[in-house]
N, C-alpha and C positions, 0 to 999 in steps of 0.2 A: 518797483519791484514787486513781484506777486507774492505767493505764499511762501512763508520762511517756515523750515521745520527746525525744531530746536531740539538737540540731542544730548544727552549726558551719560557720561561714563562713572559708574558708582560702584564702589566696593561695597557689598553687603555684609554687614557685620552686626552682631547683637552685643549691646553692653547692658548687663542687668546685675542683680546681686549673685547670679547663678554662675555655672561654668559649664564646660563641654568636655566629653571624654571621646577621644577617637577609638573606633572598634578595630581590633585586630583579629583576623579570621583564620580559621582552619577549615577543611574540606574533608567530608566523609567520602571516601572512594568506594563507589557502589559495586566494585568487582572485589576488592580486597577486604573491605569493611574497616580499612585502617584510616587514620586522619593524617591529612597532608597540610602541612603549614602553607599559607598565603600571604599573610601580612595585613596591610592597610587597604590595599586595593589590588585588582588584577582580575584574572580569569581563571576558570579550570585549566585551560591549557598552560598558563603561566606557572601556575602551581605545579603541574606535572613536569614541566621543564625544570623549574628551580629544585624539584626533588629527585631528578636524574631518572625519572621513570620513562621519560620521553626525551628524544634528542631535540636539537635545533630543527623547528620545522622548516627553516629556510634552507637547510642544507640538502643537498643532493635532491632526491625524490621523498624527502621524510614527510612531506605534507600528507601522505597516504596513511601514516602512521597514527594521525589525528582524528581521522574520519569517524571513529566509533564514538567519540566523545558526545557529539550532538545528539545521539539517540538514548542517552542516558538522563535521568534526574539527579541533581546533586545538592547535598545539604551543607549550608556553610554554618559555622557556629562561632560566636564570639561571646566573651563575659565581661559583664561590668559589675564591678563592686561599689556598693553605696553604702556610706557609713550612717546616713539618715536620709529621709524623704521629707522636704519641707512642705507643709500642708497648703500653703497659700502660693505655691509656685508651679509652674508648667513644666513638664518634661516630654520632650519630643526626640523621637528617633528620625534623624535627618539623612536621607540618602539622596545625594546629588545625582546619582544614576543607579538604575537597578536594570541589568542587561540580562533576560528581558522579562521574563515570567517568573517572578520570584514572590512566595508568600511568606510574610514576616511573623514571626512568633517571638513571643516574650514570655519566658517561663512556662512554655508549653501551650499559651493562648494565641491565637491569631490576631493581629491588629490590622492586618490589610495585605494587599498585594499589588506587586508592580506589574504592569502590563505594556510598558512603553519605556524603551532605553532613553528617549529624548526628554524625558520628565522628571522633575525632582520630586521626591515623595517625602512627606512628612507624617509622622505617625503619633498620636497623642497616647502616651504609654503610661501615664502616672499611675493608673489604677492598676496596673499590671506588674508594676515594679515592687521590689521589696527590699528591705535593709540587708545588707550582705551580698552574696553572690547572685547575680541575674544572667540567665543563660538567653543570648539573643540568636534565634536561628531563622535562615531564610532558606526555604526549600525551592530550588530552581527547578522548574519543569523545562524539559527539552522544548525548544521552540518547534522541532518538527512534531513532537507528540501533540503539543498544546495546538496546533493548527492543522494536523493532518486531516481530520474529518471534514473541517471546512473547505480545505482545498480540494479534497476528493468530491466533495458534493457540489461545488461550483469552481471552475478552474478559470482563473485569471491568468492570461498569459504573462510569462516571466522567463523570457530566454537566457537570462544570465543566472537564474537559479540552477546550479549543477546537481541538485538533488533528483531523486526520482519522483518525489512529491512536490510540487512549486509552492511552498509555503511563504516564500518571500513576500509576496503582496500583502498578506495578512499579518505580517509582523512590522511593528514598529521599532525597528532596529536598523542598523546600517546595512543597506542593501548589499554593499559591495563584499560583505562577508560571506554572502552565499556563492560566491564566485563570480568573477569578471572577466574580461578579456585582458586584463592587466593584474588580475588579483588572485591568490590562491583562495581555497574556500576553507574558511576557519570561523565556524559559527560559535562565538563565544557566550559565555554566561558567568556573571560575576559584577563587579564594580569598578566603574571607570575612575572615580574620585573616592576617597576616604569617606565612610558613613561615621557619624557621631552622636552620641546622646547630648543633647542640649537642654539645660534648664534655666528657667529665667522668670523673673517676676513680671506680670502686667502683659507684656508683648515684645515681639521682635519684627525687625524689618527683613522681608524675604524677597522683595523684588521692587521694581521701580519703573516708570513710564514717563513720557513727555509728550505732548501734543501743543503745537501752535494753534491758537484760536485766530488770530488775525494780525496782519501788519499794515500799517498805513502812516505815512508821514515820518518815515525813519523810525518807527516805534513798532515793536513786535509784543504780542501778549500770549502768554503761554500758561500751560498748567502742568505743573509737576505732581506725580502721584508716587506715593510710596505704599507698597502692598504689606499688609500685616500678616503674621502668621495665625494669630488668633482673632475670633470675632470680639472686638472690644466690649466692655460694659458701656454703658451710658455715661462717658466721660470725654474730656476735652484733652488735647496734646498740645504742647507747646513747641513749635518749629522754629528755632533760631538758625538765620543764615546771614553770613558775613556780607554777602551782596545784597540780599534782600530785606534783611531786618527780621524782627520777631513778630509771629503771627500765633494766635490761638487756633487751632484746627480742630474741628468735630469730623470723625468719620462719614465720608458721604456715601459709602457703600459699607457692606458688612465688614470687609477687611481692607479698606483703602484710606489713606489721608491725601488730600489734594489741596494744593494751594496754588493760586493765580498770580502771575507776575508780569511786570512789563520791562523791556530792555530798549533804552533809548540808543538809537544809531549803533545797533549791533554790530560788532566786529566779525567778519565772516570767514569760516573754514573754506579753504580751497584745496583742489586736488594738487598732487605734486607737480611742478612746473607752470602752475597758474596763479600762485599767490601763497601767501602763508597759511600754515594750518594752525590758525589761531584757536586755541582752548581756554575758555574761562575756566577759572579756578575758584571754588568756594568751600566753606565748611558748614557743613550742617549738623545740628544736634537737635534731637527729638527728645523730649522729656513728658512726663506726666505732670499734672497740675501741682502734685507735692514735690516735683523736682528729681523724681527717679528717672535716670537717663536709660532709655532702650535704644538709642542709636546715636553714633557720633562718628562722622568720617569726613575725609576731604573728597569732594567730587570735582570732576571735570566735565565740561560740556562745550559743544561747538554748535554754532549757528550757520546754516547754508540752506539753499533751495535745491531741490532735485525735481527733475522733470523728464519724461520720455516722449519726444515728439513723433508720432507716427502720423503722417499725412501723405496725401497723393502729390506727387510731383512730376517732373519731366522724365525721370527715369523709372518711377513706379510707386512705392511706398517706403517712406524712410523710417529709419529707427534710429533717433538721435537723442544721445544723453546731454541734458543741459544742466549746468550747476550754476548758481547764483546768476542765471539769465545768460550764461556764456555756453556755447556749444563746445563740447570737448570731444576731441578725437581720442577714442580710448584704446590704450595699448596695455596689454598683459596676457594672462594665461588662466587655464583652468585648473583649480586646486583640489585635489583628493586628500584623504586622512594621510597623515604622515606614517601611520603604521596599521597593520592588521589588528593589533592590539592596542585599543584607545588608551588603556591605562599607562601606556609606555611613552605616550607623546609628552614631552616636556616643555615647559615654558621656554626654555633656552632654545629648543629646537624651532619652535614657533616664532619667536623673535627674529631668529637667524634666517628663517624662509623669507619673512617680510623684509628685512634688511637686505637680502639678496634681490628681491624685487625692485626696491628702490634704487640699489646700486645699478641695476641693469635697466632703469629709466621706465618701469612699469608705472602706469597711473591707474590701473585696475585689475582686480583679481576675481575670478568667478568661483565661487564655492558651489561645486558641483553637487547635484541631488541625490547621488546614491551613496553619499557617506555620512558625515556628521555636521551638525550645526557649529559653526565657528566658536572657538573658545574666546574668553574674555582678553586673554593675553595677545592672541592673534590680532583681534579687532582694535584693541588698544594701540598695538604698534602700527596697523593701518592708519588710525586717527592721527599718530605722531607723525608718520612719514608721508601721509597725504596719498595713500593709496585707496581709492573708490573700492567699494565691495559691491558686486553684484552676487545676490544670494539667492540659490535655489532652496525651496523647501525639499525635504528629504523624500522625493519620489523620482525614480528614474527607470526608463526603459521596460516598463510593464504596466500592466492595467491593474487599478486598485478598487477594493470594495467601496460601496457607498451606503452600508448599512447604517442604521441609527448607532448601533454599538460602536462601530469602526470610526465613524464621524464624532461620536462623543469623546473617543479616545484621541484623535486628532485635534479637537478642539481644546483638550486640556495641554496638549503639546503646544499649540498656538498661543494660548494664553500665558505661557512662560516663555517661549522663545521669541515671539515677535516684539513685545515690549523690552526684552533684554537686547536683542540685536539691533533694534531700531534707535536705541539709546545711542548710538555710534554716529558721529557725523560722517564717517567714511561710508556708511551704508547708503547707495544710491537707487537700488533697485531690487526688489523681491520678485523672484520668477517662480511659478508654481510647480513646475517639474522639468526633468531632462528628457527630452525625446519621446514622452508618452504619447502625446497627440500625432506626431509624426509617424510613430510606431503603428499605431491603430490605422492609420490611414494608408501606410505604404508597404508595411513589412509582411503582410500576408497572414496575420494572427488568425484571421476568420478561417481560412483554409487550414492551416497548420494545426490549428488547436480543434477543428471541426466545431465551432461555434455557431449554434443555430441562430435564426434571425431573431428569435425572442430573447435569447441571451446576449445577443449583440445589442439589442435596444437597453438591456438592463446595464450593460457595460458601459455603453455611452451615457446613459443616465447618470450612472454612478460617477463617470468623470465629470459631468457638468456640476453635479451636486458638491464634489470635494474641490475642483479647481476652479469653477466659476460662481460658486455662491459661498461656501463655508471659508476658504482660504482669504479671497479678497475682502469678505466682510471683517475678518479678524485684522487684516493688514489696514483697512480704513479705520477701525475703531481703535487700535493700538499706536499705530504709525503714521498713516497720512503719506506713507511712501509710495512711489509708482510701482504699479503690479502688472505683470503680464503672466497669462495662464500657463504659458509653455515656452520652450525654445527647443528647436528652432520653430519659427513661424512659417518658414517656406522649404521644402524639400530640395535637395539636390538633384540635377539630372537635367531637366528640361531647362533651356536657357531662359525662359521666362521667370524661373523660380529665382534666379539670382538677382532679381530687381525688386524683391518684396521682403521686408522686415529681416529677422535674424536668419542665420543660415549656418548650418554645420555641415562643411564640405567634406565628403569622404570618397570623391570619386576616384582617386589615385589608391588608397589603401583597400577599400571594399569594392571598388569598382576596376575598370580597366583602362582609365584615363591615364595618358602619359604625364610625366613629371611637369611638364611646362604648363599643365592646366592648373597646377597651384597658383600660377600667376595671371591666369586668364578667367577663371570661374570665381568671379568676385561677387560676394554678397553685399547687401547693404550695411549689414552689421555681422561680422564673422565671428560667431562665438564659439566655434570649435573647428580644426582642422589639424592635421598632423601626420607625423610618420615615426616609425619605430627605430630604435638602434639598440645596439648591445652596450652594457655599461662597460667602464674601463677594466683592465685586468685585475686591479687590486680588489675590485668589488666582485668580479668573478671568481676569484680566488676565495672569496668568504663562503661560496655554496657549491664549488666543484673543485675537482682536480685537474690537473693539466690533461690528464688522460681521457677527461670528458669533454675537453674543447674540440668539439666536433658538432655541427649543426645537427646531426643525427643521433647523438648521444641521448640517453633518456633522461639525463639531468637537464640538458639544454631544452629538450621538449618540455619537460616538467615546467621550467621557468619561461616559457613561451605560452601565452594562454589565447593568443589571437588564432583564430581559426585558419587565417591565411598565413600566419607565422613568419617563420624565417626565410621561407621562400620568396615572399614579397619584398623583403629587405634585399636579398641576394639578386633579384630580378632587376631592381633600380641601380643597385650598387654596381653590377656588371655593367649597366648600360652607361652609367657616369664614369666610372674609373677603370673598367676592365675587369677581368676575373681576377679574384684574389689568389696570391700564391700560397698563403697560409691562413690558419684561423685567426692568428694575431692581427694580419693584414685586414682581413673581413671585418674583425670588430672595429679597427680604425675606419675602413671604408664606409661601414654601417653609421658610424657618427657623422662622418662627412655627408653622407647621402640625406640623413635627417636633417642637418642644418642646411643643406642646399634646399631642400623640399620647402622647409618653413620659411627660411629667408626668402625664397623667391615669392612666397604667398605675402610675408609681411610687407616687403618693398612695394608688391602690386597694390596691396591694400591702402598703403599710406600714399602712393603716388595717385590712386584712384579718389581721394579726397578731393571735394565734398560729397561725392556721390556715395562713397564708402565712409561710414563714421566710426568704425571700430574693429580691432582685430585681436582676439583672444586665442593663443594657440593651445592645443591639446597635447601635453600636460605638463604642469611645472614639476611635479615631484612624484614620488613611489611610496607605497605601503610596505614594500618588501624588495628585498635585491633581485632584480628580475630584468628580462628583455622587455622593454615597453615604450611608450611614446614621451617619457619624461625628459626634461632638459638637465635636471639635477637628480642623481640617483639617491638610493635610499641613505647612503652614507653622506650625502652631502657634496659629492664629487659633481664638477660642473663637466657637462658633456660639450662636444664642440657646438651644439645649438645655443647654449647659454652664454658662450662669448659671442656669438654671431648676434644674438638677440639684443645684447647690451648696445651694440653698434647700431643696429637697425631701427632700435627705440630711441636713439638720441633725439632730443627735443628739436634741435636744429641739425640738420643731417644731410649728407650727400648719399642719395641710394642708387643703386645700379639697377636698372630694368632688366632683370634677369630672365624675362621672356624674349628678349631680344638678342641676337648674335652680335649686335653692333655696340660700339662705345657710346651708350646711352644713360645718361646720368641725370638725376633730378635733385634739385634742392627744394627740401621739405621743411616746414616749420609748423610746430604747435603753438608758437606764441601769438597772443591775441593782438599784440601791437606790431604794426608794420616796423620795419628798420632797414636801414642801408647797410650793405655789405659789400666787400671787395673779394673777388675770387681770383685765384691763379691756379692755372692749369699747367702741369709739366708732364711731357711725354718722354719716357726714357727708354732706351732698348733694355734688353733682358741682362746686360751687363751693368746697368746703371748710368750709361752714357746718356746725357741730355741731348734730346731730338729737337725740341721745340717748347716754347712756352707761351701761353695765351693769358690774358688778362681781362676781366670784365667787371663791371659795376651795376648793381641792381637794387631794387627795393623789394625786400622780402615781405611777402604776404602769406596768409592762411592758406592760399592755395599752391600746389606744387608747381614748380617750373623746370623746364628742361635746361641745362647749361652745357655750352660748349658744343652743341651737336654739330653745328656745320664746320667748325674747326677740327673736329675729330674724324670726321668722314673718311679722311684719307688713310686713318689707322684702323678702319673696321676690320680689314684683312691682315692685320700685321701684329705678330706678337709684341708686346709692348707693356711698359707699366705706365699707368695714368695716375699722377697724384694731383688732388686737388685741394687747396688750402683756402678758408674763409673764416670770416669773423661772425660771430654770433651776436645776439641783441645786447650782450654785455661787453662786447668788443674782444672777447677771448679769441684767440686764434685756433681753429680746429683743422684738422686734416684727415684726409680720405685717400685711401690707396687701392688701386684695383690692378692685379696682374690679368691683363686681356690676353688670353692664349687662345689661338685659333688653330694651332698645330695640332695633330693627332697624336704625334709622337714628341714627347718632351726630351728624351735621351738621357743617357747615364749622367749622374753627377756624383762629386766626391762627397763622402760622408763629412759632416760637420764635426768639430772637436770642442770639447769642454776645455776652455782656457783657465777658468778659475772658479772657484766656489766659495763663497763668502757666507759665513753663518753667524747669526747674532742669537745665542741660546736663550738669552734673558728675554728679548722680544719675540722669540720664536719665528724670526723671519730670516730669509736668507735671499742671495742673489747669485745666480749661475750665468757665466758669460760664456757665450757660444760662438764660434767663428766658422763660417762656410765660404768655399771659394765660389761656389754656384748658387744660383737662385734656387730657393726651395719653396715648394708650394704646399700649403697648409700644414705647417711645420707644428708637430705635437711633442711636447716635451712631458715627460711623466717619471715617476718612481716605481720602482718594483716591488719596494719594501716600505718606504714611509708614506704618511698621508700628507700630501702637499697640495696646496691651492696657489696655482699661479695667476698673477695679475692679467697676464695675456698668454693666449695658447691658441693653437690652430690657426697660425697666422702664416702669411707669406713673407718670405725674407729675402732681401736682395744680398748679394755677397758681401761680406764684412764681419764685424762683431756685433753682437747683440746680448743685452742685459735682460736677463728673465727673472724677475722678482717674485718671491713666494712667501707664503706663511706655512707653517707645518704644526703638526700635533704629534705627541710623543717624541721620539729620538730623532735627531737631525740626520738628514740624508748624507751619504757619502757619496763621491763622484761616480763610483762603480755603480750606485743604486739608479743613476739618473739615465733614462733611455729617450730615445726619440724616434719617430716615424716622420716621413715627408713623401710627397709626390714628386 
């Protein structure tokens, strides 16, 4: 076995003779001069929404009512009461985030300034505190005002910054808040997490890191580091570990404690579908020599190898993820922040998102580079459920400075984020940026922004300093994780481009390619591709009235941020399903079109294994209720795509080649071990009558194989139902069903009927029984009033009775609430 990386998940806390106080904030309104309550965390925008001065920014076109906020400076104030100040203890103001340019004052004296939303700031404020009431103020400078002069003096291309002055590249804050083709513009100022005054004796732990030194003869050696808040005096600390015993540790840098350990025959962490997600559990206690506890917590860590193979082969240049020496076919999606307001993102939502991924057979998620670094809760759930994490650094679709000041700011960001994220066994790849390199080479920035040859050289030099020097050095120092400077490594368009490295294929949406190209333009690793759809009616109702339900309404245009917009959805939906008879039918067709596009791509990618080694569709989620590429909308409702993805990502699956008009099906497996299986194929007419049965036996390998191709040739031009059942590696019987329709006109069919509705209010679950006389294509059942999640939806139904199980939130649905659509 080669190099093993040891990662650990650690809850950072402080135990000392002191305590902490969480700050509660109010905000001085620069227009009215009045104070507005905020609470422990949030932004200016959220405070004004809560005070009712501004409405819900998601509703209608209310977004425009918030535009003025980003041009003002805002003062936040909190009060801390101290009964005493202990002379031999430390007092720190702890800010997990300052978004973004906030100078901190204690009783009128500045103690420091935040300049990076991705950095946790701590200020030693003991000398500024007093017994009694203490006033903490943070004066936020508008990011626009803070960086306007720099942005006007030297322009870095930033096509997604919707402002008149492109300040986004200069600001270390989430780039999507400046506007994107799926996001509203909302330049926030405030705190993502609560700030607190912490006081303690001696020291406290504020961060952690782990690096594997070597592995040989089934033994691995590792270094564990704990970072301290204060530079310790000349003194030793006692580090107690239930797994590794007790050691006396002297700080090896100004603020770090490090111990070296070995693990005999380490148990490995595996991605979902490839083995157990084994996590070691330990208990650590750090004390001073006199026994004062400064840290005590339970920690979990995982051991596994990670590498990326990029080498020349018979097809071009590979991009293969390898975990624990095993090649892994990566299946998943690209993940954006769950809200435009980071403070709103709850642990519950983060866990649910990862659980949905696991339920839908993901083994990888890509954290996209224009948003935020992954939160601990998200990463811990990925560790637990075996979802590998590809993590971009927070740079996307723009060019960035390379000045000493900017790089120093990023260096501080890296020193906190890299060791934190790399402490998780789920992390397998760091990526420098999203589409920065491909944008510079292919998007025409040089002409569009009238960049001189001299400035082009400066911008390219800045790119190299940031993405090819600073970031990889930090990754190597703190993590030892594979790093690539950008994604994609190859542009779409020229056929040869699809043979090399990572690919973001946008030829259908941003180009003029036919939908079938989703399944023929296959990269070696497909890190982005997708198609938009509308969310379901219950989500539409949260931001619009029925009178707004038109593609040309101001509200729909406001919630469609793509420059090609709704016209592209309509173009392909019309080609696939015919012209919609109503807006409601158009919404339905939009979801089917999105599902068809991505399913075509996913099936083709998996069938193309081993030439293709990964497929990550754009995008999993939304940051607001809108028309977008998401498979799960802002409120957690599954679109048709999410149901299709669950089936197409099965570890052992039958996949239809959707680029072919014939009955062409492949058996694919992600299992490393070969196994024998029996397959049975039944061909039925559209009324369910059995036409023919075929049986075969074969050994399932890691390479896809076509099944029943010769037997089904006679049915290629016939409307029929093809059912294939097979056993997986555990002997479990699985089934696949395809309604193979070649007729252009399906004909009228009877409406299905609801036979029964069974509700369990205690469990918040239910079952609805549907009966239909005719076969139904892409049957969609939904509620007009309740929030329901169906186990299965958007499926083809033979005639008969069918049970649809669901869970619900809030009140239980009535029969009259349930609606359905079908083709």
